[in-house]
N, C-alpha and C positions, 0 to 999 in steps of 0.2 A: 748655375743660377747665383747671382750675387747675394750676399747676405745683407740684410737691412741694417743700416747704421742708425742708432737712436740719436736724436738731436738732444743735446744737453740743455739744461735751463739757461746756461750762459750763452750758448749758440742761439737759442730762441730769442733771448734778450737782444743779442747782436743783430739778428734778423729784423726784429721790431724797430730797433734804433735806425737801421738803414732805411726801412720803409718810411718811418716817420720823418726822417731827415729829407729824403727825396720828395715825398709828397707834401712836405711842410705841414704836418699835422702834429698836434700835441699827443704824446704817448698815452695820456689818460683818455683820449678820445677814441683810441683804437682798441677794439676787442678782437678776440681770435676770429670772430665770424662777421665783423662789420665789413661791408663791401667797399673797396677802395673807390670805385667809380660812382656808385649810387649814394653811399653814405658820406664820402669824403671828397667828392668832385675831382677825382684823379683822372688824368688823361692817359692815353696810350703811350705817350712819350715817357711818362713817369714809370710805367711798367717796364719799358725797355731799359731805362736807367737803373731800375731796381735789379733787373736781370744781370746787367753787366757788373754792377757793384757786388752782387752776391757771388758771381763767378770769380772776381778778383779776391774778395775777402776769404772765400772758402776753397779757392783753388780747384774749382769744378767747372764742368762745361754744362750749360743748360741749353737745351734745344729751344728755338723760338716757338715751336708748337706748344711748349709747356706754359706759354704766356696765358693761355685760356684757363689754366688751373690757378693762376696767380691772382685771384679776385679778392682774396682776404688773407689775413695772417696765417691761418691754418693751411691754406693752399700753398702759400709761399714756403712755409716750413716743410710741407710734403715734397715740394719740388727740390728743395735743398737736400732733404734727406735722401731722395732718389739719386741725386747727383753724387752725394758722398758714398752711396752704396755701390756705385759703378766701379 
């Protein structure tokens, strides 16, 4: 069983930066639990762009089935953490 890798504050900030840049939202508007689609009018293409950007940045593979978990910042962080733990 793979051990869980903790996300550092720096990595979390990097994830937030990627999300805000792709979704074109001000970082101050995004909370850990604000919903990308409902609160920030994000579309599904944005989610795919976030996924591929995270894969490049963190050198991980994210399964497209994990997109359903990537609805807010906490969800994205969890997905990246799982990817780093593999």
